[in-house]
C-alpha positions as CSV (number, residue, x, y, z in Angstrom):
1,M,204.0,-89.5,150.7
2,I,202.0,-87.1,148.6
3,R,203.7,-85.6,146.1
4,V,203.3,-81.9,145.0
5,V,204.1,-79.7,142.5
6,V,204.2,-76.1,142.5
7,V,203.2,-73.9,140.1
8,E,204.2,-69.6,140.5
9,D,206.1,-67.4,138.7
10,S,207.7,-65.8,141.6
11,A,210.9,-66.9,143.0
12,T,210.4,-65.4,146.3
13,M,206.5,-67.0,146.6
14,R,208.2,-70.4,145.4
15,H,210.6,-70.3,147.8
16,L,208.2,-69.7,150.3
17,L,205.6,-72.7,149.1
18,R,208.9,-74.9,148.8
19,E,210.0,-74.5,152.1
20,S,206.5,-74.4,154.3
21,L,205.8,-78.0,152.4
22,A,209.0,-79.0,153.4
23,A,208.3,-78.9,156.8
24,D,205.8,-81.7,156.6
25,P,207.6,-85.4,156.7
26,D,204.6,-86.7,154.2
27,L,204.9,-83.8,151.6
28,Q,207.5,-83.5,149.3
29,V,207.7,-81.2,145.9
30,V,208.6,-83.1,143.0
31,G,208.2,-80.3,140.5
32,E,207.9,-76.5,139.9
33,A,206.6,-74.6,137.5
34,L,207.1,-71.0,136.5
35,D,204.4,-70.8,133.8
36,G,201.2,-72.3,132.7
37,R,202.0,-74.1,130.1
38,E,204.7,-75.6,131.8
39,A,202.6,-76.6,134.6
40,V,200.6,-78.9,132.4
41,D,203.7,-80.3,130.5
42,M,205.2,-81.0,134.2
43,V,201.5,-82.6,135.5
44,G,201.2,-85.0,132.4
45,R,204.8,-86.2,133.4
46,L,205.2,-86.5,137.1
47,R,201.2,-87.4,137.5
48,P,201.8,-85.5,141.1
49,D,198.9,-86.3,144.0
50,V,198.2,-82.2,144.3
51,V,198.7,-79.4,142.2
52,T,199.4,-75.9,143.9
53,M,198.5,-72.8,141.5
54,D,199.2,-69.7,141.1
55,M,196.4,-67.8,139.0
56,M,198.4,-64.9,137.9
57,L,201.0,-66.9,134.9
58,P,203.0,-65.8,132.2
59,T,202.4,-67.7,128.6
60,M,199.3,-69.6,130.0
61,S,197.1,-68.6,133.2
62,G,196.6,-70.9,136.3
63,L,192.7,-71.0,134.8
64,V,193.8,-72.3,131.4
65,A,196.2,-74.3,132.7
66,T,193.8,-75.9,135.8
67,E,191.4,-76.5,132.5
68,H,194.2,-78.5,130.7
69,I,195.0,-80.4,133.6
70,M,191.4,-81.7,134.5
71,A,190.6,-82.3,131.2
72,E,193.6,-84.3,130.2
73,F,195.0,-85.9,133.7
74,P,192.7,-85.0,136.7
75,T,194.7,-84.2,139.7
76,P,194.1,-82.4,143.0
77,I,194.3,-78.8,142.6
78,L,194.4,-76.2,145.4
79,V,194.8,-72.5,144.2
80,V,196.9,-70.2,146.0
81,S,196.2,-66.6,145.0
82,S,196.0,-63.4,146.2
83,A,192.8,-60.8,146.8
84,D,192.8,-58.7,144.2
85,R,189.2,-58.6,142.0
86,Q,191.1,-59.4,138.8
87,E,192.9,-62.4,140.7
88,L,189.9,-63.4,142.2
89,F,187.0,-64.0,139.4
90,S,190.2,-66.0,137.5
91,T,190.1,-68.3,141.1
92,Y,186.5,-68.3,140.8
93,N,186.7,-69.7,137.3
94,A,189.4,-72.0,138.2
95,L,187.6,-73.3,141.2
96,A,184.2,-74.0,138.3
97,A,187.0,-75.5,136.1
98,G,187.8,-78.2,138.7
99,A,190.0,-76.9,141.2
100,V,188.7,-78.1,145.0
101,D,189.7,-75.4,147.1
102,V,191.5,-71.9,148.0
103,L,194.2,-70.5,149.7
104,E,194.9,-66.9,149.8
105,K,198.9,-65.4,149.8
106,P,200.2,-64.3,152.6
107,R,199.3,-60.8,153.2
108,G,202.4,-59.2,154.9
109,D,200.9,-58.9,157.8
110,A,199.6,-60.7,161.2
111,S,197.4,-62.6,159.9
112,D,200.2,-64.5,157.9
113,A,201.2,-66.6,161.6
114,G,200.8,-70.1,161.0
115,W,200.3,-69.1,157.1
116,G,202.9,-72.7,156.4
117,R,200.4,-74.9,158.4
118,R,197.3,-73.9,156.2
119,L,199.0,-74.4,153.5
120,C,200.6,-78.3,154.5
121,S,196.9,-78.5,156.1
122,S,195.1,-77.5,153.0
123,V,197.2,-80.0,150.7
124,R,196.7,-82.7,152.9
125,L,193.0,-82.2,152.7
126,V,192.9,-81.7,148.6
127,S,194.9,-85.0,148.0
128,R,192.1,-87.2,149.3
129,I,189.7,-85.7,147.1
130,R,189.4,-88.2,144.1
131,V,188.8,-85.9,141.2
132,I,187.0,-86.4,138.1
133,T,188.3,-85.6,134.4
134,H,186.8,-81.8,133.9
135,P,186.3,-81.1,130.2
136,R,187.4,-77.8,128.8
137,A,184.3,-75.4,128.2
138,R,182.3,-77.8,130.1
139,L,180.7,-74.8,131.7
140,D,179.3,-73.5,128.1
141,G,177.5,-77.3,127.6
142,R,180.8,-78.3,125.2
143,T,183.0,-81.0,125.9
144,S,186.9,-80.1,125.1
145,S,186.1,-81.3,121.5
146,S,183.0,-78.5,120.9
147,A,181.1,-81.2,120.6
148,P,177.1,-80.4,122.0
149,V,176.4,-82.7,125.6
150,P,172.8,-84.0,124.6
151,A,170.7,-83.0,127.5
152,P,169.6,-85.8,129.4
153,V,165.8,-86.9,129.5
154,A,164.5,-86.4,133.1
155,P,161.4,-88.4,134.3
156,P,158.8,-86.5,135.8
157,V,159.1,-85.2,139.5
158,A,156.0,-86.4,141.9
159,V,155.2,-84.1,144.2
160,P,152.9,-84.8,146.9
161,D,150.0,-82.0,146.7
162,P,151.7,-79.7,145.5
163,S,150.1,-76.5,146.2
164,S,153.0,-73.8,145.1
165,L,156.9,-73.7,145.1
166,R,157.4,-70.7,147.3
167,L,161.0,-71.4,147.7
168,V,164.4,-73.3,146.8
169,A,167.4,-73.9,149.2
170,V,170.6,-75.0,147.8
171,G,173.5,-76.1,149.5
172,A,177.3,-76.8,148.0
173,S,181.0,-76.9,149.4
174,T,183.8,-78.4,147.4
175,G,183.3,-78.4,143.5
176,G,180.3,-75.7,143.8
177,P,181.0,-73.0,142.1
178,G,180.5,-74.9,139.4
179,A,177.8,-76.8,140.1
180,L,175.9,-74.0,141.8
181,T,176.7,-72.4,137.8
182,D,175.2,-75.2,136.0
183,L,172.0,-75.3,138.1
184,L,171.2,-71.4,138.2
185,R,172.0,-70.8,134.3
186,S,169.9,-73.8,133.2
187,L,167.0,-72.3,135.2
188,P,164.5,-70.2,132.3
189,S,164.7,-66.5,132.6
190,G,161.1,-66.4,133.9
191,F,161.6,-68.2,137.0
192,R,160.7,-66.3,139.6
193,T,160.6,-68.5,142.9
194,P,163.5,-67.5,144.9
195,V,166.8,-69.1,145.3
196,L,168.7,-69.2,148.9
197,C,171.8,-70.7,149.1
198,V,174.5,-72.0,151.1
199,Q,178.1,-72.3,149.4
200,H,181.5,-73.4,151.8
201,I,184.2,-71.5,150.6
202,A,187.1,-72.2,152.8
203,A,189.1,-69.2,152.4
204,S,189.2,-65.6,154.1
205,E,186.8,-63.3,153.5
206,P,188.2,-61.0,150.8
207,F,187.5,-64.6,148.9
208,A,184.0,-64.9,150.0
209,V,182.7,-61.3,149.3
210,A,183.1,-61.5,145.8
211,F,181.3,-64.9,144.7
212,S,178.2,-63.2,144.6
213,D,179.4,-60.4,142.0
214,W,180.9,-63.4,140.1
215,L,177.8,-65.8,140.3
216,A,175.9,-63.2,138.7
217,G,177.9,-62.8,135.8
218,Q,178.2,-66.9,135.2
219,S,174.5,-67.9,135.5
220,G,172.9,-64.0,134.4
221,R,170.7,-64.1,137.1
222,A,170.4,-61.4,140.3
223,V,172.8,-62.7,143.2
224,S,173.8,-60.6,146.4
225,Y,174.5,-61.7,149.7
226,A,171.6,-62.1,152.4
227,V,170.7,-58.9,154.2
228,D,169.1,-59.9,157.8
229,G,165.8,-58.8,158.7
230,T,164.8,-59.0,154.7
231,P,161.3,-60.1,154.1
232,V,161.6,-63.5,152.0
233,R,158.2,-62.7,149.8
234,S,160.6,-59.7,148.8
235,L,163.2,-61.9,146.7
236,T,160.8,-63.2,144.1
237,G,163.4,-63.8,141.1
238,Q,166.9,-63.3,142.9
239,V,169.2,-65.8,144.5
240,V,170.5,-65.1,147.6
241,M,173.8,-66.0,149.1
242,A,174.8,-66.9,152.7
243,P,177.3,-64.3,153.6
244,P,180.6,-65.6,154.9
245,D,181.0,-66.9,158.5
246,R,177.5,-66.3,158.9
247,H,174.4,-69.0,159.1
248,M,171.5,-68.2,157.2
249,L,167.9,-69.0,158.3
250,I,164.5,-68.1,157.9
251,R,161.9,-67.6,161.0
252,D,158.6,-66.1,160.7
253,G,158.8,-65.9,156.7
254,V,162.0,-63.5,157.6
255,L,166.1,-64.2,156.5
256,R,168.0,-64.2,159.4
257,L,171.7,-64.2,160.4
258,S,173.6,-65.6,162.8
259,S,176.9,-66.3,164.7
260,A,176.0,-69.7,166.0
261,P,178.3,-71.6,166.5
262,P,179.4,-74.1,163.3
263,R,177.6,-77.2,162.4
264,H,180.0,-79.7,161.1
265,S,182.4,-77.2,161.1
266,C,180.9,-74.9,158.6
267,R,179.9,-71.6,159.3
268,P,177.2,-70.9,157.2
269,S,175.7,-74.2,157.4
270,V,173.5,-76.2,155.2
271,D,171.6,-77.9,157.5
272,V,170.9,-74.6,159.3
273,L,169.0,-73.4,155.9
274,F,167.5,-76.5,155.2
275,E,165.8,-76.7,158.5
276,S,164.8,-73.8,159.1
277,V,162.9,-74.1,155.0
278,A,161.6,-77.1,156.4
279,T,159.8,-75.8,159.7
280,E,158.8,-72.8,157.7
281,Y,157.8,-73.8,154.2
282,G,157.0,-78.0,154.4
283,P,155.7,-79.0,151.1
284,S,156.1,-75.3,149.8
285,A,159.8,-75.5,148.9
286,A,162.5,-77.3,147.0
287,G,165.6,-78.5,148.9
288,C,168.7,-79.3,146.4
289,L,172.4,-80.8,147.9
290,L,175.3,-80.5,145.4
291,T,178.9,-81.6,145.5
292,G,181.2,-81.4,148.5
293,M,183.3,-82.6,151.1
294,G,181.5,-84.3,154.3
295,R,178.0,-84.4,155.4
296,D,176.7,-80.8,156.0
297,G,173.3,-80.9,154.6
298,A,172.4,-84.0,154.7
299,E,170.2,-84.2,157.8
300,G,168.8,-80.7,156.8
301,L,167.7,-82.4,153.5
302,L,165.9,-85.2,154.8
303,R,164.1,-83.2,157.5
304,M,162.8,-81.3,154.4
305,R,161.5,-84.5,153.0
306,K,159.8,-85.4,156.1
307,L,158.0,-82.4,156.0
308,G,156.5,-82.9,152.4
309,A,159.1,-80.9,150.6
310,V,160.5,-81.9,147.3
311,T,164.3,-83.0,147.5
312,F,167.1,-83.6,145.0
313,A,170.7,-84.5,145.5
314,Q,173.9,-84.7,142.8
315,D,174.2,-87.6,141.6
316,E,178.1,-88.9,142.0
317,A,179.0,-88.4,137.4
318,S,178.7,-85.2,137.9
319,C,180.2,-84.2,141.6
320,V,184.0,-83.2,142.2
321,V,183.4,-84.3,145.2
322,Y,180.7,-87.0,146.1
323,G,180.3,-86.5,149.9
324,M,177.4,-84.3,151.2
325,P,175.1,-85.6,148.3
326,R,175.9,-89.3,149.6
327,E,175.5,-88.5,152.5
328,A,171.7,-87.4,151.6
329,A,171.1,-90.7,149.3
330,L,172.3,-93.0,152.4
331,L,169.8,-91.1,154.4
332,G,166.9,-91.7,152.1
333,A,166.9,-88.0,152.1
334,A,167.0,-87.3,148.2
335,A,163.9,-88.5,146.3
336,H,165.6,-87.4,143.1
337,I,169.3,-87.8,142.1
338,M,170.6,-86.2,139.0
339,A,173.2,-83.7,137.9
340,P,172.3,-80.0,138.0
341,A,170.4,-79.1,134.6
342,R,168.5,-81.7,135.3
343,I,167.6,-80.4,138.8
344,S,166.9,-77.5,137.1
345,A,164.3,-78.9,134.7
346,Q,162.6,-80.6,137.2
347,L,162.4,-77.0,139.3
348,A,161.2,-75.3,136.3
349,T,158.2,-77.6,135.5
350,L,157.6,-77.3,139.3
351,S,157.6,-73.7,139.3
352,S,155.6,-73.5,136.2
353,A,153.1,-75.5,137.8
354,S,152.7,-74.1,140.9
355,S,152.0,-70.9,139.2
356,R,148.9,-72.4,137.5
357,T,147.5,-73.4,140.7
358,P,145.1,-71.1,143.3
359,G,147.1,-70.2,145.9
360,G,150.7,-70.7,143.8
361,L,153.0,-68.3,142.5
362,R,151.8,-64.8,140.8
């Protein structure tokens, strides 16, 4: 039996959540909280397997409640939220604070068909995730007690004959918003190498389209969604995301978007991006595979390494879900396994070295 605490201040929505979950014999609602403070107390007392969390709550917001829960009693949290812009940004903040997935609330139209089944499926999925303690304010580099976190000393990266670092490719899934923020925020302001990112967001398009704006605000970098036909050489200093439900790849030095079938049930797929980068850039690229469920990106990262790229995977201690990086490590795809901030330090070193090398970045 999967024990669920429902956090929602609307009586109508609480009823829908309760009735939808009751339709699955393996799911049991063990508590219902009407505000964030009650949610934190209830999770501490009942220790459920999953929490469904609304964002806009009285007394204490869903975001603050998420931060408290992940810091004090780590529990898989499924954000159940609407897609207006204010709530979207709170949802992304909650995902960065340790929530593991998001489901859009019913819209009151034809898209609601099967919503209850999607809810039950999402609850089952997140219940299998082993979450980690996620200190409040981790994103600004401090623990919940506000004590500075000492930066680890990273070993030097050995690169086979690097003449330039022309491109960085990044893939992430569950837990990715926080990991991406850590990685991009830790890059120096003068980092000019283009960064291409695939982030799986298991939600409807309204949730995904604002993600680039949120990530830009969190990281202080120029972040946008890819536009088909854009030359990669024009993306200096930019972070470019694969748009919702489209593969992103590089062909003949140009960004291409594709509606080809999903890989590993994912579109966009990290493997599709990594494989194209391996073919186009070889040893002039770096690949980074961050936290996430499944195995998308592992084989593509191996392809990059075989063709001379510098390859990184996020370490288990800093992952929300040690799935994709673990698969990469098992394949021998990752030359270096470390936390996102340490990956950034190594990328900065490589970029700086390549800019001083004839033929490198200008």
